[in-house]
N, C-alpha and C positions, 0 to 999 in steps of 0.2 A: 504494500500500499504506500510505499515511498514514491517520490517523484524523481525522475532523473532527466538531465538536459545535457546536451553537447553541442559544440559548434566546431567547425573547421573551415576556414576560408581566408578572405582578404581583410576582414574587419577584426577590430579588438574584440576578443571573445568575452572578456570579463562582464561588460554591461549587458550583453546578450544573455550570457548564462544566469546573472543575477535577476534580471527581469523574467527569465524563463522559470527560476525558482519561485519567484513571487506568484506567477500564474499557476505554478504546481502546488503551492503550499497547502491548498486544501487536501491534498493527498497525504500529508504528514507534516508535522511542525515541532517534533521533539529536538532536533539538531539539524545542522545544515553544514555543507562543505563544498569546496571547489578545488580542482586541480587544474594547473595551467603549465603548459611548457613555454619557457621563455629563456633566451640566452644560454641555451643548453642545459638548463635545469628543469626538473619536474617538481614544481612547488605545489604543495597540499596545505590548505588553510580550512580550519573547522572550528565550529563553536556550538556549544549547547544552546538550545532555544530556537528562536524563529530565524528567518532569513535576515532580518534586521540586525540580529546579533552578529551574523556572519559578516555582514556589510561593515559593521563597526569595528570588528576584529581585524578585517582585511584592509582597513583604511590606511595603515601605515606599511603595508606589504608591498611587494612587487607584483603588480596585477597586470602587467603587460603580456602580450602573446596573442596569437590568432588561432590557437587551438586549445580546447580545454573541456572539461566535463564537470558537472555539478550535481548535487543531491540534497533532497530535503527528506527527513527520515521519520517514519513511523515505526517505533521500536518493536522488533520481535525478539531477536537473540541479543541480550545485554541491555542494561538499563540506558535510558537517554543520559549520555554524557559526551564530553569531546572525544575521548579515546574511542568509543564505539561509533562515533559518527563517521560517515563516508565522506570523501574517498579513503580507501585503505591502500597503503603502500604494500608492495611485496617486500621480502626481507631485505633485498638488495637496494630497494627504493628505486629500482629501474622501471618498475611498472606501478600503475595506480588504477583502481577499479571503482565503479559505483554499481550499486545492485538493489533492484526491487524484487523481492521473493524471498523463498526460504529454501536453503540447501538441506534436505532432510537427512542425508547421510554424512553431514559435515563431521560428525565425531569420529566416524571411521577414517575418514580422509585425513582428519587432523592428526590422529594417531600415527598413521603412516608417514606423514610429513615430519612429525616430531622425531621419528625413528631415523629419518634422513637429515636431521640437524636443523630443522626449522623451529624457530621460536615464535610466539604470538604475542601481541600487545593488547589485543581486545578480546571480548567475550563473543564477537560475532561470527556467524557462518560465513559471512562475505570475505573476512580476511583468510579464512581457510581456502576459498576459491581462488583468490589472487596468488596465494602461495602455491596452489597446485598448478596454476597456469605457468608460473615461473619455473617450478620444478620440471614440468613437462617440456617447457621451451629449452631449458638448459640440458635436460637429459637426452633430447632427441635432436638437438641443434636445428630447430625449425623456426620459421617466422612467426609473428605473433597471431596472425590468422590461424594458422595450423595449430598453434599451441592451444588456442582457445578451443578449437574444434576437438582436438584430442582430449583436452581436460573435460569438456562438457559431456564427452562420451562415458566418463566416470561418475557424473553427478546424477542424483536423484533429487527431484524437487522442481520448484519453479524459479525462474529468474528472467530479468531483463537486465542486461549488464552492458557497461560501456568500459573499455580498457585503453588506457594511454601507455606508450612506451618512450621513455626519455630519449633514446637514441633514434627514434622515428617520429620527429615532430610534424610530420605531414600525414599522420595515420590516426584514425580512431577505428577500433574493432568493436562491434557491438553484436549482441545475440539475444534471443528470447525463447522462452518456453513457459507458457501459462501466465505470463504477465505482459502487459501490453507495451509496444514499442513502435514508434513511427518516425520516418526520415523525411525531412523537408528538403526539396530540391531548389537551390538558388542559382545565381550566376557565378559559377567557379566557387560554390561554397555549399556546404551541407549543414543541415540543423538536425538534431536528434532529440526525442523526448518521449515520455511516458504516454502523452496524448498530444493533440495538435494544438492546444491553447498557446504554448510558447512560439509556435511556429507561424501562426496566421499573419503576424505582423510583417513577416519577411517574405512569405511566399505562400501560394494557394496550391502548390503542386507537392503532393506527398506519396510515399510508399509505406503501406502498412507491412511490417515485417511478420512473417508467418511462423507458425510453431516450429521449433527446433531449427531456425535459420540463423545464420551468421552473416553480417553485413560488414564490408570493409569500406570505410569512407577515407579516400586518398585525395589529397590536394591535387587537382589538375587532371583527375582521372574520372572515369564513369563509375557509378555506384556498382558494387560487385556483391552478389548474394550467392551463398552456397548453404547447404544443409550440414548438420553435424555428421551426416552420412556421406558428405562430400559430393552431392549432386548440385550442379550449377543451376540457379534459377534466374529467370528473366524478370527484372522489376516490373510491377504493374502500377503505373502512375494514376493517382486518383486526384480529384479537384475538391478542396475543402468547401463545405457549404454554409459556413458561418463567417462573420466578420469580426474585426477587432473591437468595434463598439459594443458587442455582445458580451465582452470579457471586462467591461468597465462598470463601475457602480452607477454612473449616469446621474450623480447628484444624491443618490440615496446613502445613508450612513453605513448600510450593510448590504452584501449581496443577498442576504436571506429576504429582507423586506422588498428589495427590488424584484426578486424573483416571485414572491407573493403577488406583487402588484403587476407582474408581466402576465399573469395567468389568463386574463381575457384575451390577450393577443396570442399567447403560445396555444391556447386551446383552439383558437380560430386557425392558427397555423397547422395544428394537427389534424383538423377537419378539412383544410383546403383541399379540394380536388377530390374529397371522399364523401362529404355530406352535401348534397345538393338539395337545398330546401325548396327551390322552385320546382324541381322535378320530382320532389318527394322520394329521394333515392339516397342510398349509402353504397359506396363502392370501395371495397379493399381489394387491391390486386392479388395479395397474398392469398385470399380466400377464393376468388375467381379462379385463379390458376390451379387451385387444388380443390375444387368444390367437391369432388366426389370422395376425398379423404374425410372431409367434415360431415358430409351427409351419411357417410357409412361408419363413422366413428362409433365404437362401442363405449367409449369412455374418454373424458379429457382429464388429463393431469396437469395442473398448473404448479410449477416450481419457481420459487423466488426466495429472497431473503429481506428481512427489514420491511421498509416502506412498500417495496414491490410486492412482498407477501401479502400485505394489507390490500393492495390493489387487487391482487389475485382472488382474495376472499369476496370482494364485491363482484369480481368477473364470475366466480362460482354462482353467486345469486342470480345474476342477470342471464347467464348461459342456461342454467337449469331451468329458470322460469320461462324463457322465450324459446330456447332451442330444444328443451327437453333431453338433453344429454347428461348423463351423471358426470359430475365433476369432483375431483379430489384436489385440495390445495395443500402443498407439501413444502415444508422448509427444506431448501436445497441441501443444507448441511446433514439433515437427517436422511433425506431421500437416498443420497448417494451412498450411504453406508448401510442402509437396512435391508438390503437384498429384496428390493420391490419386485412385485410380479408385474410384468409389463407385457402387453400382447401386441401383435403386429397392427391390429386395428385401433390401438390407443393413439391419441394425439397428445404430445407434451408440449404445453405452452410454457416457455422459458421467458421470465420477465426480469430485466436488468436495466437500470438507467445507463450504466457505463458499457454494458456489453462484455465487461471483463471479470465480473463477479466470480471468484474462484469456485466456490461451492456450486453455483449455478451452472457454470460451464462444465464442471465434472458431472453434474446431473444430466446435462445434455448429452455428453459423450456416452454415458451409461444407458441412457434410454435409446439413443441412436443404435448402439451396439446390439441392443435386443429387438430391433426392428421397428420402433415407435417412429412416427412421423413428428418432426420437431418444427414448432412455429415460434419463432423469436419475436419478443416485443422489446425493443432497445431504442435508446436515443442517440447513441454514438455510431455514425455510419462507418462501415468498415471494421467494426470491432469484432472481438472473437466469437461471441455468441451468434451474431448474424452470419458469420462465415461458416459456422458449424450447424446451421439450421438449414431444413429443407426449403422453408419459406418464412414469411414474417412480415412485420410492419414496423417501421420506424415512427417514433412519437413526434419528432420535428419540433422539439421546443427550444433548440438551441443550447449552448453550454449551461449547465447548472453548477455553479461555483460554490454556493453555500453547502455545508456539509450535510445539514438537515434537509432532506428532500421535500419539495413543495410542488413546483410546476411539473415535474416528471410524474409525480403521483397522479394528478388530475388527468394528465394526458394518457397515462397507462390505463386508468379507468375508462377514459373515453374510447380508446382503441378496443378495449374488451367489450364495451357496450356496442360499439359499431359491429364487431365481429359477431356477437350474439344475435343482433338484428338481422344480419345477412343470413346467418344459418337458420334462424327461426323462419324467416320468410321463404327461403328455398325449400325447407322441410314442410311447410304448411302448419307448424306448431304456433306461429305467431299470426293472429288475425290481421288482415290487411289494414283495418281502421286503426287498430293499436299500433301497428308498425308506423303508419303515417303520422299519428299523433306524437310519437316518441322522436321521429326524425325532424319534424318541425320544431319540437320542443328543444331538441338537442342544438339546432341552429341558433336558439334564443340564449343558450347558456352563457356564452361571453358577455353578452350585454348585462345579463342578471349578475354576473360576477362583478362587473363595473359598479353596479348600484350597490351591491354588498360592501364592496371596498370602501365606500363612502363612510362606513361606520368605523373606519380605522381609529379615529381620534377618541371616540367614546370608549372603544375597547381598550385603548392604551390607558385611558383614565381609570377605568375600574380594575384593570390588570394590577395596578399599583397596590390595590388592596390585598393581593394574594402572594405577595413576595414573602410574607411570614410564614407560608405553609410548608410543611415538611412532606405532606402527602396529598395526593388527589385521587379521586375515583371518577372515571368517565364511563358513562351508561349509554347504550343504544340498543335498538332491537332491529332485526331483519337487516336491510341494507346499511343500516347505521350502526350495527355492532362493529364492523371493520373500521367505521370512522371513529368510533370511540377508542379503539386500539391504536389507530394512527395519531388521533389527538394527544393520547398519553405518551406515546413515543416521542412526539415533538417536545412535549414539556420536559421529559427525561433528558433528552438529547442535549438541549441548549441551556436549561435552567438548573439542571441537577436536582430537581425535585422529584422524589419518587411519585410515580403515577402508575395506575393500573387501569386498563379498560376490561369492562365486563358486559355480557349480555344483561340487559336491565332486570330481567326476571331471575337471573342467578344471584342477585343481591341477597335474597333471603336465605340462600344456602351458604352463608358464611360471611361475606363482605359487610353485611348490615351491622355486624358487631363492631365495626370501625367507625360508624357514623357519630359524629359529634360537632360541636361548634367550631372545633379546629380542623375539621375535615371537609374541605370544599368538594362538592360533587358536580361534575358537568353532566347534564342531561340533554341528550339530542332527541328532541320531541317534536318532529314535524307533524303536520296534520295528515299524514299518509300512513298506511301500513297499521301498525298496532298502537295507535295514538292513545286510545282510552287505557290500554294497559300500562304504557309508560307513564301516563298521568298518575295512575295508581301507585306506581313505584315512587314517583316524585312525592306523593302525599305521605307515603312511609318514611321517607327521608326527612320530610318537613316536620313529622310528628316527633322526630328524634333530634330536632334542632339543627340539622345539617345545613350548611351554606349551599345554595343551589345556584348555579349558573346554567341557564337553559338556552338552547338553540331551538327556536320555534319558527313556524311559518308566519308570514306577515298577517296581522290582524288577530292573532291568537290572543284571547283574553284569559282562558282558564289557567295555563301554565304561568302566564305573566303575573297572575295574582298569587301564585305559589312561590315563584322563584325570587331571590335576592337581586339577581342580574339577568336580563333578558337580551338575547341577540336574535333579531328577526331576519329570516332569509326569504327571498322570493319564493312564491309557490311554483312547484314544477312536478314533473312525473315522478312517482316514487323511485324508480331506478336511477333517476338523475340527481336526487337529493344529495347524495355523497359529494357530487362535484361543488355544490354549494356550501353544505354543512361543514366541509373540512376548512373552509377559509377562515371563518372566525376563530377556529381552534389553532390554526397556524399563527394568526395574528396575536391571540392571547399569549400563546407560548412565547413569541418573539418579544413582546412587551414586558412580560414578567422577567425574562432573561436579561433584557436591557436594563431594566431598573435595578436588578441584582448585580449589575456590572459584569455579566458573563460575556465571553467571546462567542457570539452567536455563529459567526461564520466559521470558527475553528474550535469547536467545543473540545475540551480536555479528552485525551484518550481515543478520540475518534479520528477517522479519515474518510474521505468521500468514496473512494473505490476500493472495496475490500477484495484485493487481488491476491491474498494469501488465506490460508485456512485459519 
């Protein structure tokens, strides 16, 4: 989950690398470091903390040079400190490496290297890898690319690496397996990064490095790619689909609040070309091209992690209701290890914002190996899950920088809803009049989101009241139970307040014991579905003096008279309520965290893309 960046060309590398680290800091921010080749030296500078701490440390150092690599860390092996920060030298200090991933057999490799006289300064698996590369290089008298290739044949685990050699100032060697890596192509220069965000400022032409591929970036030469099995590959150049302005805060204090407010536009972008309100039609090419697979599916398995798992739960409700296909929603981390029973007529829907989530990618590979049809729902074009899927749909919401997912969630729910509508219509399980009603209403959701966001200031005011809380309960039923889970997750992620989401009816089976004046309860109670039953649950909380924050449909008077605070959302179809109900929960979590002084864009211990187990 670390971020790596590299540059080789005709410009000064340091400013490009530092800006790249700042763009990648959402991937990890425990420590940061940089390696530069200048004047025949390979200089490594590292600092505990964020990229700003590295900049301060390097301010008095020699930062010249036109080739370098840099890293921002999310710690796995070894605590966050300067010694464990990347880059890591080899023992001779002739080589330096940066690494995103986990080397699972590092202990065995380390023991063998120690027996050959190698010593280690850090606790990391990464230092083992650079020592191994140096050992292989010297033992076999080979060039750096070949040494990396031979070393990686001994490695078990995931990696995206970049390596410098002091005596070869015109070369960077990089490789990947299970962790993302992209190369940007400029005029007589190359850019290297974990994703395209550090690259788009300089070029829109990129090559996504494939599994077990090694890339050699040499000044004045063409990009060269080969596999660790020594098969030469032809680079496939892609065009980036986003712009530099999408990576800026645009006047907002944090990326998270910017991305919350972007949702009316990103949802419209996600539906553009797919939802035609004038013609009362929904079109997903990933479904059309594989219609028979969906119409003959015996079961749909949705696999995801975190916020994407919550989107999958909503997808289960809407697919089962309108397409009448049984759906199971699985945590990818559990699914991949529990020997699941998978049939050839199963469809596995894999959901991931980044398209690089390690557990979800592993779940995809498992399901595919057992004959299932894979449908990926991702945001990042060219990422690993789309490349490993038979078909799918991009969410098209642009880069999401805030670690706590917001706009990606609503887009994932929207894609799942569109898919359910298409399957249901084709199967005849969704009546045409209901189909048309939902399609028209789906087209109105972006404007209703804009109206809802006008309540931001009021939510910010009452959110201050709850900074004292140590625990929250979120309650919902039906389509809004996953919304309760997602609202609780948002609060946990960025404010560090413990929060739990529950089906409202389950409150009587234990959680009601926690209700008191000190326990705020968020009740999602729109006038659709099981409204009366949720009202009854709210009355039970009120009778026990619980503090109630309610999300209700505009014009509701019953819950408003029971709740301490009420947030009204526009009326809509039951299956679309989550798209609106989740926004006030995002805003409330954001404002509570801000008042508490938390770093909402980079919450402690978290990283945006979980590319390791």
